[in-house]
A tleap script that builds the chain and sets N, CA, C and O, in Angstrom:
source leaprc.protein.ff14SB
mol = sequence {
  NMET ALA LYS GLU ASP ALA PRO SER ILE SER
  GLY THR VAL ILE ARG ASP GLY GLN PRO ALA
  GLY SER VAL TYR VAL ARG LEU VAL GLY PRO
  SER GLY GLU PHE VAL ALA GLU GLU TYR THR
  GLN ASP ASP GLY VAL PHE SER PHE HIE VAL
  ALA ALA GLY THR TRP MET ILE GLU ALA ARG
  ALA ALA GLY ALA GLU THR ALA LYS GLN ALA
  VAL GLU VAL SER SER GLY GLU LYS THR ILE
  THR VAL GLU LEU GLN PRO CALA
}
set mol.1.N position { 8.918 20.295 8.781 }
set mol.1.CA position { 8.814 19.193 9.371 }
set mol.1.C position { 10.011 18.604 8.396 }
set mol.1.O position { 10.248 19.126 7.307 }
set mol.2.N position { 10.614 17.665 8.809 }
set mol.2.CA position { 12.046 17.263 7.966 }
set mol.2.C position { 11.554 16.340 6.836 }
set mol.2.O position { 10.523 15.690 7.012 }
set mol.3.N position { 12.365 16.236 5.479 }
set mol.3.CA position { 11.875 15.340 4.655 }
set mol.3.C position { 11.698 13.954 5.067 }
set mol.3.O position { 10.823 13.179 4.680 }
set mol.4.N position { 12.578 13.749 5.849 }
set mol.4.CA position { 12.603 12.018 6.517 }
set mol.4.C position { 11.323 12.096 7.400 }
set mol.4.O position { 10.669 11.057 7.477 }
set mol.5.N position { 10.944 13.029 7.979 }
set mol.5.CA position { 9.560 12.899 8.978 }
set mol.5.C position { 8.221 12.814 8.041 }
set mol.5.O position { 7.240 12.191 8.448 }
set mol.6.N position { 8.223 13.462 6.777 }
set mol.6.CA position { 7.260 13.398 6.272 }
set mol.6.C position { 6.481 11.822 6.230 }
set mol.6.O position { 7.000 10.709 6.150 }
set mol.7.N position { 5.068 12.209 6.315 }
set mol.7.CA position { 4.428 10.570 6.149 }
set mol.7.C position { 4.432 10.138 4.996 }
set mol.7.O position { 4.311 10.832 3.986 }
set mol.8.N position { 4.579 8.899 5.040 }
set mol.8.CA position { 4.688 8.129 3.860 }
set mol.8.C position { 4.120 6.623 4.179 }
set mol.8.O position { 4.317 6.227 5.327 }
set mol.9.N position { 3.335 5.617 3.142 }
set mol.9.CA position { 3.187 4.548 3.512 }
set mol.9.C position { 3.858 3.712 2.120 }
set mol.9.O position { 3.587 3.984 0.950 }
set mol.10.N position { 4.887 2.527 2.638 }
set mol.10.CA position { 5.483 1.942 1.786 }
set mol.10.C position { 5.482 0.664 2.179 }
set mol.10.O position { 5.403 0.489 3.395 }
set mol.11.N position { 5.561 -0.473 1.347 }
set mol.11.CA position { 5.233 -1.682 1.494 }
set mol.11.C position { 5.917 -2.921 0.525 }
set mol.11.O position { 6.956 -2.706 -0.098 }
set mol.12.N position { 5.447 -3.800 0.490 }
set mol.12.CA position { 5.517 -4.914 -0.418 }
set mol.12.C position { 4.304 -6.027 -0.358 }
set mol.12.O position { 3.853 -6.555 0.659 }
set mol.13.N position { 3.961 -6.208 -1.511 }
set mol.13.CA position { 2.888 -7.408 -1.766 }
set mol.13.C position { 3.375 -8.445 -1.996 }
set mol.13.O position { 4.303 -8.635 -2.782 }
set mol.14.N position { 2.681 -9.447 -1.183 }
set mol.14.CA position { 3.389 -10.941 -1.498 }
set mol.14.C position { 2.259 -11.678 -2.046 }
set mol.14.O position { 1.097 -11.302 -1.894 }
set mol.15.N position { 2.613 -12.774 -2.711 }
set mol.15.CA position { 1.452 -13.729 -2.962 }
set mol.15.C position { 2.414 -15.101 -3.362 }
set mol.15.O position { 3.489 -15.107 -3.961 }
set mol.16.N position { 1.618 -16.275 -2.803 }
set mol.16.CA position { 2.490 -17.493 -2.342 }
set mol.16.C position { 3.547 -17.093 -1.793 }
set mol.16.O position { 4.515 -17.503 -2.433 }
set mol.17.N position { 3.850 -16.463 -0.874 }
set mol.17.CA position { 5.325 -16.522 -0.028 }
set mol.17.C position { 6.248 -15.845 -0.767 }
set mol.17.O position { 7.440 -15.889 -0.462 }
set mol.18.N position { 5.745 -15.065 -1.941 }
set mol.18.CA position { 7.137 -14.199 -3.012 }
set mol.18.C position { 6.356 -12.891 -2.981 }
set mol.18.O position { 5.163 -12.587 -2.973 }
set mol.19.N position { 7.625 -12.181 -2.967 }
set mol.19.CA position { 7.275 -10.768 -3.723 }
set mol.19.C position { 6.405 -10.986 -4.893 }
set mol.19.O position { 6.483 -11.969 -5.630 }
set mol.20.N position { 5.367 -9.770 -5.051 }
set mol.20.CA position { 4.448 -9.839 -6.466 }
set mol.20.C position { 4.461 -8.585 -6.993 }
set mol.20.O position { 3.952 -7.539 -6.589 }
set mol.21.N position { 5.277 -8.901 -8.188 }
set mol.21.CA position { 5.430 -7.359 -9.222 }
set mol.21.C position { 4.087 -7.460 -9.806 }
set mol.21.O position { 3.360 -8.448 -9.696 }
set mol.22.N position { 3.694 -5.965 -10.672 }
set mol.22.CA position { 2.621 -5.879 -11.144 }
set mol.22.C position { 1.651 -5.827 -10.914 }
set mol.22.O position { 0.708 -5.941 -11.696 }
set mol.23.N position { 1.601 -5.536 -9.139 }
set mol.23.CA position { 0.171 -5.479 -8.881 }
set mol.23.C position { -0.507 -4.101 -8.766 }
set mol.23.O position { 0.197 -3.126 -8.501 }
set mol.24.N position { -1.780 -3.970 -8.943 }
set mol.24.CA position { -2.195 -2.499 -8.676 }
set mol.24.C position { -2.625 -2.465 -7.389 }
set mol.24.O position { -3.179 -3.335 -6.717 }
set mol.25.N position { -2.195 -0.981 -7.042 }
set mol.25.CA position { -2.629 -0.924 -5.288 }
set mol.25.C position { -3.307 0.486 -5.675 }
set mol.25.O position { -3.107 1.131 -6.705 }
set mol.26.N position { -4.017 0.753 -4.776 }
set mol.26.CA position { -4.880 2.077 -4.385 }
set mol.26.C position { -4.712 2.420 -2.921 }
set mol.26.O position { -4.592 1.728 -1.910 }
set mol.27.N position { -4.744 3.721 -3.147 }
set mol.27.CA position { -4.799 4.662 -1.489 }
set mol.27.C position { -5.789 5.207 -1.632 }
set mol.27.O position { -6.072 5.916 -2.598 }
set mol.28.N position { -6.509 4.958 -0.655 }
set mol.28.CA position { -7.916 5.193 -0.152 }
set mol.28.C position { -7.862 5.985 0.963 }
set mol.28.O position { -7.444 5.470 1.999 }
set mol.29.N position { -8.395 7.804 0.961 }
set mol.29.CA position { -8.287 8.647 2.122 }
set mol.29.C position { -9.156 8.179 2.958 }
set mol.29.O position { -9.924 7.229 2.808 }
set mol.30.N position { -8.966 9.117 4.159 }
set mol.30.CA position { -9.176 8.642 5.524 }
set mol.30.C position { -11.046 8.803 5.244 }
set mol.30.O position { -11.692 7.957 5.863 }
set mol.31.N position { -11.772 9.671 4.495 }
set mol.31.CA position { -13.216 9.696 3.942 }
set mol.31.C position { -13.429 8.715 3.033 }
set mol.31.O position { -14.520 8.458 2.524 }
set mol.32.N position { -12.321 8.122 2.807 }
set mol.32.CA position { -12.860 6.933 1.537 }
set mol.32.C position { -12.878 7.476 0.207 }
set mol.32.O position { -13.703 7.135 -0.641 }
set mol.33.N position { -11.729 8.542 -0.019 }
set mol.33.CA position { -11.826 8.713 -1.569 }
set mol.33.C position { -10.675 8.434 -2.167 }
set mol.33.O position { -9.541 8.594 -1.716 }
set mol.34.N position { -11.027 7.977 -3.279 }
set mol.34.CA position { -10.011 7.494 -4.222 }
set mol.34.C position { -8.616 8.852 -3.928 }
set mol.34.O position { -8.948 10.034 -4.025 }
set mol.35.N position { -7.357 8.537 -3.633 }
set mol.35.CA position { -6.245 9.239 -3.647 }
set mol.35.C position { -5.290 8.974 -4.691 }
set mol.35.O position { -4.855 9.888 -5.392 }
set mol.36.N position { -4.999 7.975 -4.808 }
set mol.36.CA position { -3.395 7.551 -5.346 }
set mol.36.C position { -3.519 6.035 -6.107 }
set mol.36.O position { -4.290 5.187 -5.658 }
set mol.37.N position { -2.716 5.796 -7.254 }
set mol.37.CA position { -2.690 4.513 -7.458 }
set mol.37.C position { -1.345 4.335 -8.318 }
set mol.37.O position { -0.986 5.242 -9.068 }
set mol.38.N position { -0.548 3.048 -8.183 }
set mol.38.CA position { 0.272 2.691 -8.627 }
set mol.38.C position { 0.687 0.865 -8.817 }
set mol.38.O position { 0.055 0.058 -8.135 }
set mol.39.N position { 1.550 0.479 -9.586 }
set mol.39.CA position { 1.787 -0.507 -9.809 }
set mol.39.C position { 2.673 -1.074 -8.902 }
set mol.39.O position { 3.241 -0.090 -8.427 }
set mol.40.N position { 3.221 -2.249 -8.275 }
set mol.40.CA position { 4.177 -2.621 -7.709 }
set mol.40.C position { 5.351 -2.672 -8.428 }
set mol.40.O position { 5.132 -2.346 -9.595 }
set mol.41.N position { 6.490 -2.941 -8.224 }
set mol.41.CA position { 8.085 -2.984 -8.638 }
set mol.41.C position { 7.931 -4.365 -9.347 }
set mol.41.O position { 6.853 -4.908 -9.590 }
set mol.42.N position { 9.095 -4.824 -9.625 }
set mol.42.CA position { 9.089 -6.284 -9.976 }
set mol.42.C position { 9.193 -7.084 -8.734 }
set mol.42.O position { 8.714 -8.205 -8.562 }
set mol.43.N position { 9.973 -6.276 -7.762 }
set mol.43.CA position { 10.356 -6.984 -6.431 }
set mol.43.C position { 9.265 -6.484 -5.046 }
set mol.43.O position { 9.554 -6.365 -3.855 }
set mol.44.N position { 7.465 -6.183 -6.008 }
set mol.44.CA position { 6.510 -6.143 -5.022 }
set mol.44.C position { 6.270 -4.743 -4.259 }
set mol.44.O position { 5.317 -4.371 -3.575 }
set mol.45.N position { 7.262 -4.213 -4.555 }
set mol.45.CA position { 7.498 -2.922 -3.474 }
set mol.45.C position { 6.462 -1.627 -3.996 }
set mol.45.O position { 6.269 -1.534 -5.209 }
set mol.46.N position { 5.848 -0.704 -3.133 }
set mol.46.CA position { 4.964 0.292 -3.621 }
set mol.46.C position { 5.366 1.075 -2.975 }
set mol.46.O position { 6.327 0.778 -2.265 }
set mol.47.N position { 4.726 2.660 -2.917 }
set mol.47.CA position { 4.940 3.828 -2.157 }
set mol.47.C position { 4.221 4.711 -2.329 }
set mol.47.O position { 3.775 4.835 -3.470 }
set mol.48.N position { 3.803 5.698 -1.270 }
set mol.48.CA position { 2.785 6.585 -1.217 }
set mol.48.C position { 3.366 7.613 -0.408 }
set mol.48.O position { 3.861 7.223 0.649 }
set mol.49.N position { 3.420 8.822 -0.658 }
set mol.49.CA position { 3.782 9.886 0.247 }
set mol.49.C position { 2.029 10.438 0.473 }
set mol.49.O position { 1.107 10.537 -0.337 }
set mol.50.N position { 2.108 10.688 1.798 }
set mol.50.CA position { 0.599 10.887 2.298 }
set mol.50.C position { 0.506 12.071 3.612 }
set mol.50.O position { 1.512 12.615 4.068 }
set mol.51.N position { -0.567 12.277 3.990 }
set mol.51.CA position { -0.466 13.375 4.880 }
set mol.51.C position { -1.133 12.526 6.318 }
set mol.51.O position { -2.101 11.785 6.145 }
set mol.52.N position { -0.547 12.699 7.694 }
set mol.52.CA position { -1.055 12.245 8.994 }
set mol.52.C position { -2.593 11.637 8.674 }
set mol.52.O position { -3.411 12.160 7.917 }
set mol.53.N position { -2.733 10.680 9.271 }
set mol.53.CA position { -3.931 10.099 9.253 }
set mol.53.C position { -4.218 8.136 8.799 }
set mol.53.O position { -3.414 7.262 8.476 }
set mol.54.N position { -5.651 8.120 8.983 }
set mol.54.CA position { -5.710 6.542 8.718 }
set mol.54.C position { -5.925 6.436 7.352 }
set mol.54.O position { -6.881 7.049 6.876 }
set mol.55.N position { -5.181 5.744 6.604 }
set mol.55.CA position { -5.479 5.289 5.177 }
set mol.55.C position { -5.748 3.599 4.887 }
set mol.55.O position { -5.515 2.658 5.646 }
set mol.56.N position { -6.251 3.589 3.677 }
set mol.56.CA position { -6.792 2.390 3.230 }
set mol.56.C position { -5.838 1.945 1.818 }
set mol.56.O position { -5.697 2.569 0.766 }
set mol.57.N position { -5.347 0.829 2.179 }
set mol.57.CA position { -4.295 0.440 1.245 }
set mol.57.C position { -4.854 -0.733 0.388 }
set mol.57.O position { -5.003 -1.764 1.043 }
set mol.58.N position { -5.197 -0.813 -0.930 }
set mol.58.CA position { -5.862 -1.823 -1.610 }
set mol.58.C position { -5.057 -2.703 -2.581 }
set mol.58.O position { -4.495 -2.088 -3.487 }
set mol.59.N position { -4.899 -4.104 -2.543 }
set mol.59.CA position { -3.954 -4.315 -3.479 }
set mol.59.C position { -5.071 -5.396 -4.199 }
set mol.59.O position { -5.786 -6.127 -3.513 }
set mol.60.N position { -5.100 -5.376 -5.677 }
set mol.60.CA position { -5.495 -6.254 -6.570 }
set mol.60.C position { -4.817 -6.479 -7.761 }
set mol.60.O position { -4.219 -5.709 -8.513 }
set mol.61.N position { -5.117 -8.249 -7.810 }
set mol.61.CA position { -4.028 -8.756 -9.024 }
set mol.61.C position { -5.347 -9.987 -9.619 }
set mol.61.O position { -6.313 -10.288 -8.919 }
set mol.62.N position { -5.163 -10.400 -10.640 }
set mol.62.CA position { -6.049 -11.313 -11.255 }
set mol.62.C position { -5.561 -12.564 -10.481 }
set mol.62.O position { -4.397 -12.840 -10.189 }
set mol.63.N position { -6.914 -13.404 -10.152 }
set mol.63.CA position { -6.770 -14.622 -9.789 }
set mol.63.C position { -6.894 -14.436 -8.047 }
set mol.63.O position { -7.239 -15.415 -7.385 }
set mol.64.N position { -6.644 -13.355 -7.490 }
set mol.64.CA position { -6.475 -12.951 -6.174 }
set mol.64.C position { -7.682 -12.287 -5.840 }
set mol.64.O position { -8.351 -11.764 -6.732 }
set mol.65.N position { -8.112 -12.242 -4.384 }
set mol.65.CA position { -9.010 -11.424 -3.551 }
set mol.65.C position { -8.239 -10.302 -3.408 }
set mol.65.O position { -7.026 -10.376 -3.216 }
set mol.66.N position { -9.084 -8.846 -3.517 }
set mol.66.CA position { -8.653 -7.714 -3.312 }
set mol.66.C position { -8.255 -7.785 -1.762 }
set mol.66.O position { -9.004 -8.251 -0.903 }
set mol.67.N position { -6.543 -7.084 -1.428 }
set mol.67.CA position { -6.605 -7.218 -0.089 }
set mol.67.C position { -6.675 -5.967 0.202 }
set mol.67.O position { -6.322 -5.057 -0.548 }
set mol.68.N position { -7.213 -5.826 1.495 }
set mol.68.CA position { -7.363 -3.993 2.226 }
set mol.68.C position { -6.683 -4.035 3.338 }
set mol.68.O position { -6.909 -4.916 4.168 }
set mol.69.N position { -5.774 -3.121 3.519 }
set mol.69.CA position { -5.141 -2.736 5.052 }
set mol.69.C position { -5.261 -1.346 5.674 }
set mol.69.O position { -4.539 -0.456 5.224 }
set mol.70.N position { -5.932 -1.137 6.460 }
set mol.70.CA position { -5.887 -0.170 7.169 }
set mol.70.C position { -4.468 0.648 7.446 }
set mol.70.O position { -3.543 -0.158 7.339 }
set mol.71.N position { -4.180 1.446 7.638 }
set mol.71.CA position { -2.869 2.055 8.158 }
set mol.71.C position { -2.724 3.502 8.535 }
set mol.71.O position { -2.956 4.453 7.789 }
set mol.72.N position { -2.289 3.559 9.858 }
set mol.72.CA position { -2.548 4.822 10.854 }
set mol.72.C position { -0.691 5.136 10.514 }
set mol.72.O position { 0.269 4.391 10.713 }
set mol.73.N position { -0.751 6.491 9.962 }
set mol.73.CA position { 0.218 6.966 10.059 }
set mol.73.C position { 0.436 8.491 10.461 }
set mol.73.O position { -0.130 9.364 9.804 }
set mol.74.N position { 1.268 8.820 11.557 }
set mol.74.CA position { 1.482 9.860 12.016 }
set mol.74.C position { 2.848 11.074 11.556 }
set mol.74.O position { 2.741 12.263 11.258 }
set mol.75.N position { 3.926 10.311 11.640 }
set mol.75.CA position { 4.984 10.946 11.029 }
set mol.75.C position { 5.978 9.744 10.485 }
set mol.75.O position { 5.885 8.588 10.897 }
set mol.76.N position { 6.883 10.150 9.563 }
set mol.76.CA position { 8.086 9.326 9.238 }
set mol.76.C position { 7.267 8.155 8.483 }
set mol.76.O position { 6.043 8.238 8.373 }
set mol.77.N position { 8.011 7.042 7.958 }
set mol.77.CA position { 7.717 6.293 6.925 }
set mol.77.C position { 7.169 5.147 7.480 }
set mol.77.O position { 7.836 4.779 8.447 }
set mol.78.N position { 5.902 4.211 7.169 }
set mol.78.CA position { 4.815 3.083 7.978 }
set mol.78.C position { 5.042 2.277 6.857 }
set mol.78.O position { 4.604 2.605 5.754 }
set mol.79.N position { 5.645 1.317 7.025 }
set mol.79.CA position { 6.247 -0.286 6.060 }
set mol.79.C position { 5.246 -1.034 6.724 }
set mol.79.O position { 5.021 -1.108 7.932 }
set mol.80.N position { 4.572 -1.679 5.599 }
set mol.80.CA position { 3.783 -2.856 5.597 }
set mol.80.C position { 4.073 -3.790 4.648 }
set mol.80.O position { 4.707 -3.659 3.601 }
set mol.81.N position { 3.548 -4.739 5.119 }
set mol.81.CA position { 3.032 -5.991 4.159 }
set mol.81.C position { 1.443 -6.272 3.811 }
set mol.81.O position { 0.566 -6.120 4.662 }
set mol.82.N position { 1.130 -6.772 2.227 }
set mol.82.CA position { 0.180 -6.924 2.104 }
set mol.82.C position { 0.313 -8.213 1.306 }
set mol.82.O position { 0.917 -8.372 0.245 }
set mol.83.N position { -0.443 -9.200 2.104 }
set mol.83.CA position { -0.508 -10.550 1.138 }
set mol.83.C position { -1.881 -10.666 0.669 }
set mol.83.O position { -2.930 -10.355 1.233 }
set mol.84.N position { -1.634 -11.247 -0.633 }
set mol.84.CA position { -2.601 -11.480 -1.880 }
set mol.84.C position { -3.106 -13.132 -1.338 }
set mol.84.O position { -2.274 -13.995 -1.058 }
set mol.85.N position { -4.639 -13.361 -1.259 }
set mol.85.CA position { -5.022 -14.610 -1.179 }
set mol.85.C position { -5.918 -14.920 -2.263 }
set mol.85.O position { -6.705 -14.098 -2.733 }
set mol.86.N position { -5.782 -16.257 -2.708 }
set mol.86.CA position { -6.364 -16.753 -4.089 }
set mol.86.C position { -7.379 -16.449 -3.762 }
set mol.86.O position { -7.709 -16.303 -2.585 }
set mol.87.N position { -8.278 -16.248 -4.981 }
set mol.87.CA position { -9.653 -15.741 -5.108 }
set mol.87.C position { -10.403 -16.954 -5.316 }
set mol.87.O position { -11.624 -16.907 -5.466 }
savepdb mol mol.pdb
quit
């Protein structure tokens, strides 16, 4: 499989319509297991390399509800937007 076809999930976390930096993002695997974590960059961007399957992205920040989004990935990059809502 060519590197550009390798499955990955990338996205942007937004809050109040703007990209949200320093948001904690978790990657949860198809069996519900914790796989990886990172904080968004200043522009709200995050990225994980994954195997094909269904993954859960969870974004957490102070003063906001935890945002969860299921993502189906087969090959290539899947790009999503995760929106934080006030707590």
